[in-house]
N, C-alpha and C positions, 0 to 999 in steps of 0.2 A: 719518588718514594725512596730513592737511593739514600743510604745511610741510616735508615730506620732499623731498629732492632726488633726481633721477634722473640717474645718470651713464650715459654711453655704455656699451653692453654689448660685451664682448670675447668672441669665439668662438674655440675651439681651432684652427679651420682658418684663422684670420687675418683674416676679413672682419667686417663689421658686421651681417651677416644670417645666417640659418641655413644650414648646409651643404647644398647641393642634392643631394649624393651620399648623404645619409642617408635611410633609408626614412621615409615620412610616418607620423606617429603618429595614433592615433585622435583625432578631434575630440571635445572635451567640450562639453556644453551646461551652462553655469553660470548659476545664478540668484543675482544679487547683491541682497540685501535691505538697503538703505541709504537713509536719508532725507536725508543730506547730499549735495547735488549735487556739491560740490567733491570729496568723497571718492569718490563714484561715478565722476566724470570721471577721477580719478587712477588708479583701478583699471583702467579701460578703457585709459588711456594706458600703464600698466605692461605690460599684456597685449599691446598693439599693438607696443610697442617690443621686447618679447621675441619677437615674431612667434609668439605662442602659438597652438596649434591649439584655440582656445576660441571658442565662440559665446556671447556674454554677453547675458543678459536682466536688466533692472533692475526691481525692485519697491521702492517707497518705504515700504511697510508690510506687516505680516503678512497683513492682509486681502487686499492686492493679490497677495502671494506665493501665497496659496491658489489664486488664479485662474491662476497661471502655473507652478506647480510640476510639473505632469504632464510626464513625459518628460525631466526634468532629471537630469543626472549628479551635480551637486554644488551645494549651497547655500552661498554665502558670506554669512554672517549677521552683521550688526552687532548688538551686544547692547544698544544704546540706540536704541529705536524709539518712534515716537509711541504705538503701541498695545501695546507690551511692553517691559519693562525687565529687564536682567540675564538670568538663566538661565530665567526664565519664557518668554522668546521662544524659546529653544532647545526647551523642553518642547513648546510649541505646534507648532513645526516638525516635531519628531519624531512628534507625534501626528496630523499631517495625513493623512487617509485615503489619498490617492494618492501619498504620499511614499515613494519607494524610494531617494532620493538620499543621497549622503554629505553631511556637514555640516562646514564649516570656519568657525569663528567669528572675528570681528574684535573686538579689545579695544584700549583705550587703554593708554598706558604705566603709568598708575596703577592699572589694573584687570586686570593680568596674572593675578592670582589667579582672576579669573572664567574666563579661558581654561583654566586647569588644572582648575577645577571643571566646565567644560563638557565636557572630554574624559572626566572621570569620569562624567558624566551621559549620555554617548552620542555626543558629537561625535567626529569622527575626528581633528581637529587644531585648533589656534588660531594666529592671527597677531596680532602687535602693530602697530597703526597707526604708520607712520613708520619702521618697522624692516625693511621688505621692499623688494626690487626686483622687476623683472619675472620674472627667472629663478627667484628664491625663491618668488614667488607662484605661478607656473606649476607648479613642482615640488610645492608644498604641495597645490595643487588635485588634481594627478594622483595623488599619494600618498594623499590622502584617498579618492579614488574607488577606488583599488586596495585600500586597507585595508577599505573598506566591502564590496567584493566578496569579499575574503578572509574577513571576518567572516560574511558571508551564506553563503558556501560551507561554512564550519565549522559554522554553525548547521544548515544542511540536512543535512550529514553526520551531525551528532549526532542529528537527528530520524530519519534513516534507521536509524542504529544502535539507537535506542530502539524504533522500529517492528519492527526485526528481532528484538530481544530479546523484545519483547512477543509477536511472532508465534511465536517458539520456545517461550515458556511456554504459549501457547494450544495450539500443536501437540502438546505433550506431553500436554495434557489431552484433546484431541480424538482423538489417534491413539496409544493406549497399546500396550504390548506385550501380546500375547495371554496370558491367564491359563489355561494348560492344561499338562498333564503327559503326556497320552497320545501314543503314537507311531503309533496306528492311523490318524490323519489328519494331513495337513500343511496348514498355513495360511500363505498368502503374502499380505502386505499391500502396498498401494500408495497413494500420495497424490501428486497434482500440482496445485499452485495454478494458477488461471486467469491470464489476462493482466492482471487487475486489479492495479494497483500498490498497492492497499490491503493491509490485513492479510489473514491467512489467513481463508478463508470459514467457513461453519458446517457443513461436511461432517464427519462423524465415523464411527468404527467401533469395535467392541470384540468380544472373544471371551472367553468364560468357561466353564471346565469345572467343573460342580458335582458330578458323580459320575463314576466311571470310564467309564461308558457314555453320558454325557449332556454335550453341548456346546451352549452358546447363542451365537449370533452376531447382530450387529446392524450395519446400515449406515443412516445417516440424513443428512438435509440440512435445515438451517434456512435459510429463504429470506433472501436478502440477503447482503451482504459487509461486513465491518467488525468492530470490537471487540465491539459488543453481540451480533451474531449468533454470533460465535465463542464468546463467553462463555456464551451460552445453549446452544450445542451442547455445550460442556464440561459444563454442568449436567445436560443430558439424558443424556449418556453416563455420567456418574458416577451419576446416579439409576438408570439402567437396570442398571448393574453391581450397585448395592446391592440392588435389587429381586430380581435373579436370585440373588445370593449368599444372600439371606434366604429363598430357596425360595418366593417368592410364586407362587401358581398361574399357569401360563402365560397363561391368558386374562385375567388381571388386570394384567399387566405394562404393556401399552401404554396402557390406560385410566389407570393411575397416572402413566405418563409424560406423558400429555396434561394431567393436573392440574398437574404441575410446569411444563409449557410455559405454560399459561394463567395461572398465578400469577406467573411470572417474566418474561414477555415485556414489552417496553416499549410495545407498541402492539397493538391487537386484530388488525391486519393481518398480524402475524407468525405464521407457521405452520411446520410441519416435515413432511417425508415420512420414512417409516421402512420398512425391510424387516427383519423379525426371523425367525430360523430356529432351531429346536431340533433338534439331531441326536440320534437314538436309535441309537447304534452297535450295541447288542446285537441290535436287530431290523432294522438296515440301512434305516432310514427317516428322514424329516425332516418336520417340521411348519412351514409357512410362514405368516406373517401380514404383510399389507401394509397400510400406511396412506398411500395416494396415492403409492406409490413404484414405480419400474420393477421388473418381476419378475426374480428370479434366473434365470440361464441354467444349464441342466443339460447337462454335457458328458459324453457317453458314446458309445462305438462310432463315434467320428469325427463325431458330429453334435452340434449345439448347439440346444437347444430351450428356449424360454421357459416357465418354470413357470406353469401356468394358474391361479394363485391369484387370487381376486377382488381388484381393486385397492384397495378400501376408500377411506375419506375421509382427507384430510390431518389430522394432529393439529392441533388448534386451530381447526378449522372448525366442527364440531358434534360433541359427544361421542357416540360410537356404538361398540359392540363390533366388533372386527375379526373377520373370519371366518377360521377355521383351514383350511388346505389341506394334506393329507397327500401325501407322495411316498413311494412304495415303490420303492426302488432294486432293479433286477433283476439287478445284478451288483455285485461288490465292487470294481469298477474304474470310478470316476466322479469328476467334479469339479463343483463348484457355484460359479458366479461371481456375487457380489453387488457392486453398483456404484451410484454416484450418477449423476444425470442429466447431469452435465457432459460425459460422453463421448458420449452419444446425441444431445445437442443440437447437436453439430458439424455443419457442412454437408457435403454429399457432392460439392460442386463442380458440381452440375447444378441451377442456379436456386436456389430457396430450400429445396430438399428437405433434411431432416435425416437424419442417419445412422439414428437411432431404433433400436428393439430388433431389427427384422429385419436391419438393416444390421450391427449388432454380432454377431448370430448368424451372418451370412454370413462375417464376418471370422474367427470362431472355426471355421467349417467349411472355411475355405480350407486346402488342403493345406500351404501355407507355414507356417500357425500350428502345425502338428504338429511342425515341426522346431525350434520354440522350447521351451525347458525351462519347466516350470511356474513357477518363481520369476521368470522374465523375461517371462512371457506378458502380465501386465497392462501393463507398460511398452511391449511391442510393440504391443498394441492401441491404446494412446494415441498412439503414434507413427504408426500407420496412419491413425487418426482425424484427426490433425493434417495428414497429407498430403492427405486428402480435403478438409479444411477450408481448406486453403491457408494455414495458419499456426496459431499457438497457439490452443487452445480458450478460449472466453470465460469458462467457468465452471470451478470446481474439480472435480477428479475424485478420488474415494476408492473403493478396491476391496478386497474380500476374496475370495480364491480358496482354497476349502477342497477338498482332494482325498483320496480313499481309494484305495488300491491303486496310486497313482502314475500313474494313467492318465486318459484322457478319451475 
């Protein structure tokens, strides 16, 4: 920019300074990377004459710029430096680990093509030395910052959209429609993600009717949150449905599911809890198998009772047959609630006490719960648990509520 002339600046309100009646703009922190002292001085003068809301920091090399770039809003970069020439300097600035700044490059009259190339490579704008005044320089810096922010917002929005689309695909795999035709029982499903901003977790459920009088249900939870855990949950859910539809003996289903888990998990520390139920409608009974999972709750006669099935070991800890526990329903009017531990891990508002299974049973025994229709009951339970917790539950919650006779 050596040799350019700076004319007095005229302002619309008629003075030679900024209009005091206008609101103050955000101050920008600008890092000028320029080894020519004269050019650096001229940039400072242009900004001062324009009374720009800019705090200017100067570095004479890219190495010095690395030490000063943290917290900078915009880098004003000369493309001819002692330790970098042309677009290589831009590449190095864009790759600096702590750099979140916009970049505006400076070129000579004969190198304007480099400025165009710099914008194509990731710079927000370029300026030609000797062809700018203070107002144009200030406007270019501010526009570069705003463009960088707009690009960053667009990138984040795109990432959110991709995560939402991925979550939707995983959710379809984790939470399928029940595969059943009978009208002897009703199944209501529920899922609520936790407060994690990440993807859907590894909670899953499924319902499959294999014979007119036989229905299998499963609720499971892969430890952790994220794509890997959700994908593993999908694999387990699909494997379970395939095993059930293939009429694999009931006592062999969970051991086979554990083999899938142990072969597909990304680390040995990954495990899963499962509650599996087989309903025998003809004899009005159920068989429950647990693998480290909270017990189902039986709702009948206005009471909620935890099924006393042995808890078993988590899948993936140590292969071991799960113990079957039979329930003989004494009436044709009952409901069975299966759920993941996200709801019972919520706090009760009294110290560090958790809601736990007794607390959930108490909610179901509350007379207020009987005024809630069965389709809305899982959502009501989560709402009450969140009230006790003082906010959203930390973990995902999946539920299956299967009912016969329409009662509890």
